[in-house]
C-alpha positions as protocol buffer text, in pm:
chain_id: "A"
residue {
  index: 1
  type: MET
  ca { x: 17622 y: -7547 z: 16768 }
}
residue {
  index: 2
  type: ASN
  ca { x: 17399 y: -7233 z: 16808 }
}
residue {
  index: 3
  type: LYS
  ca { x: 17235 y: -7294 z: 16484 }
}
residue {
  index: 4
  type: LYS
  ca { x: 17125 y: -7658 z: 16584 }
}
residue {
  index: 5
  type: LEU
  ca { x: 17004 y: -7549 z: 16908 }
}
residue {
  index: 6
  type: THR
  ca { x: 16782 y: -7281 z: 16733 }
}
residue {
  index: 7
  type: LEU
  ca { x: 16637 y: -7526 z: 16472 }
}
residue {
  index: 8
  type: ASN
  ca { x: 16554 y: -7790 z: 16709 }
}
residue {
  index: 9
  type: PHE
  ca { x: 16369 y: -7533 z: 16914 }
}
residue {
  index: 10
  type: ALA
  ca { x: 16192 y: -7385 z: 16626 }
}
residue {
  index: 11
  type: HIS
  ca { x: 16065 y: -7722 z: 16487 }
}
residue {
  index: 12
  type: LYS
  ca { x: 15971 y: -7813 z: 16845 }
}
residue {
  index: 13
  type: TYR
  ca { x: 15766 y: -7484 z: 16862 }
}
residue {
  index: 14
  type: ALA
  ca { x: 15614 y: -7550 z: 16491 }
}
residue {
  index: 15
  type: GLU
  ca { x: 15512 y: -7872 z: 16602 }
}
residue {
  index: 16
  type: LYS
  ca { x: 15357 y: -7775 z: 16917 }
}
residue {
  index: 17
  type: THR
  ca { x: 15157 y: -7472 z: 16765 }
}
residue {
  index: 18
  type: ARG
  ca { x: 15081 y: -7677 z: 16454 }
}
residue {
  index: 19
  type: GLN
  ca { x: 15230 y: -7406 z: 16213 }
}
residue {
  index: 20
  type: SER
  ca { x: 15494 y: -7424 z: 15975 }
}
residue {
  index: 21
  type: ILE
  ca { x: 15846 y: -7254 z: 16051 }
}
residue {
  index: 22
  type: SER
  ca { x: 15784 y: -7043 z: 15753 }
}
residue {
  index: 23
  type: THR
  ca { x: 15434 y: -6896 z: 15895 }
}
residue {
  index: 24
  type: ILE
  ca { x: 15616 y: -6838 z: 16215 }
}
residue {
  index: 25
  type: VAL
  ca { x: 15850 y: -6620 z: 16039 }
}
residue {
  index: 26
  type: GLU
  ca { x: 15631 y: -6454 z: 15836 }
}
residue {
  index: 27
  type: LYS
  ca { x: 15413 y: -6367 z: 16149 }
}
residue {
  index: 28
  type: TYR
  ca { x: 15716 y: -6248 z: 16334 }
}
residue {
  index: 29
  type: PHE
  ca { x: 15842 y: -6027 z: 16053 }
}
residue {
  index: 30
  type: LYS
  ca { x: 15485 y: -5882 z: 16014 }
}
residue {
  index: 31
  type: ARG
  ca { x: 15478 y: -5803 z: 16387 }
}
residue {
  index: 32
  type: LEU
  ca { x: 15801 y: -5655 z: 16380 }
}
residue {
  index: 33
  type: LYS
  ca { x: 15701 y: -5415 z: 16083 }
}
residue {
  index: 34
  type: GLU
  ca { x: 15386 y: -5303 z: 16274 }
}
residue {
  index: 35
  type: THR
  ca { x: 15613 y: -5231 z: 16567 }
}
residue {
  index: 36
  type: ASN
  ca { x: 15847 y: -5019 z: 16357 }
}
residue {
  index: 37
  type: ASP
  ca { x: 15559 y: -4867 z: 16182 }
}
residue {
  index: 38
  type: ARG
  ca { x: 15399 y: -4775 z: 16517 }
}
residue {
  index: 39
  type: GLN
  ca { x: 15737 y: -4614 z: 16662 }
}
residue {
  index: 40
  type: TYR
  ca { x: 15673 y: -4306 z: 16419 }
}
residue {
  index: 41
  type: LEU
  ca { x: 15315 y: -4220 z: 16550 }
}
residue {
  index: 42
  type: SER
  ca { x: 15232 y: -3943 z: 16767 }
}
residue {
  index: 43
  type: LYS
  ca { x: 15131 y: -3982 z: 17087 }
}
residue {
  index: 44
  type: GLU
  ca { x: 14753 y: -3917 z: 17018 }
}
residue {
  index: 45
  type: ALA
  ca { x: 14790 y: -4161 z: 16703 }
}
residue {
  index: 46
  type: GLU
  ca { x: 14924 y: -4407 z: 16919 }
}
residue {
  index: 47
  type: GLU
  ca { x: 14643 y: -4400 z: 17151 }
}
residue {
  index: 48
  type: LEU
  ca { x: 14383 y: -4437 z: 16872 }
}
residue {
  index: 49
  type: TYR
  ca { x: 14597 y: -4722 z: 16692 }
}
residue {
  index: 50
  type: GLY
  ca { x: 14363 y: -5037 z: 16628 }
}
residue {
  index: 51
  type: ILE
  ca { x: 14070 y: -4883 z: 16825 }
}
residue {
  index: 52
  type: LEU
  ca { x: 13840 y: -4985 z: 16519 }
}
residue {
  index: 53
  type: GLU
  ca { x: 14013 y: -5318 z: 16495 }
}
residue {
  index: 54
  type: LYS
  ca { x: 13764 y: -5550 z: 16661 }
}
residue {
  index: 55
  type: GLU
  ca { x: 13452 y: -5334 z: 16485 }
}
residue {
  index: 56
  type: VAL
  ca { x: 13282 y: -5430 z: 16183 }
}
residue {
  index: 57
  type: ILE
  ca { x: 13306 y: -5134 z: 15940 }
}
residue {
  index: 58
  type: PRO
  ca { x: 12987 y: -5069 z: 15753 }
}
residue {
  index: 59
  type: ASP
  ca { x: 12970 y: -5034 z: 15382 }
}
residue {
  index: 60
  type: LYS
  ca { x: 12960 y: -4699 z: 15228 }
}
residue {
  index: 61
  type: ASN
  ca { x: 12580 y: -4757 z: 15121 }
}
residue {
  index: 62
  type: GLU
  ca { x: 12487 y: -4848 z: 15480 }
}
residue {
  index: 63
  type: MET
  ca { x: 12647 y: -4535 z: 15623 }
}
residue {
  index: 64
  type: ARG
  ca { x: 12476 y: -4319 z: 15377 }
}
residue {
  index: 65
  type: LYS
  ca { x: 12146 y: -4446 z: 15467 }
}
residue {
  index: 66
  type: ILE
  ca { x: 12202 y: -4390 z: 15836 }
}
residue {
  index: 67
  type: PHE
  ca { x: 12312 y: -4047 z: 15768 }
}
residue {
  index: 68
  type: TYR
  ca { x: 12016 y: -3987 z: 15552 }
}
residue {
  index: 69
  type: GLU
  ca { x: 11760 y: -4122 z: 15840 }
}
residue {
  index: 70
  type: LYS
  ca { x: 11937 y: -3885 z: 16088 }
}
residue {
  index: 71
  type: SER
  ca { x: 11937 y: -3561 z: 15887 }
}
residue {
  index: 72
  type: ILE
  ca { x: 11556 y: -3610 z: 15810 }
}
residue {
  index: 73
  type: ILE
  ca { x: 11469 y: -3648 z: 16199 }
}
């Protein structure tokens, strides 16, 4: 009985969010892994975790150019 209730919920949720059940499960396991990985971080590292996630990281050549320009001045 419990399996059927869970599957019905999963199908309704998948339909509502327009995702496949396998995609939902995959995202769940990725989030679970990230949570477990973060448990082993120090307090300082935890505070910095994800700080650059929304920032675009410049490529190496661009960083060298900026460094070079700053060192000339």
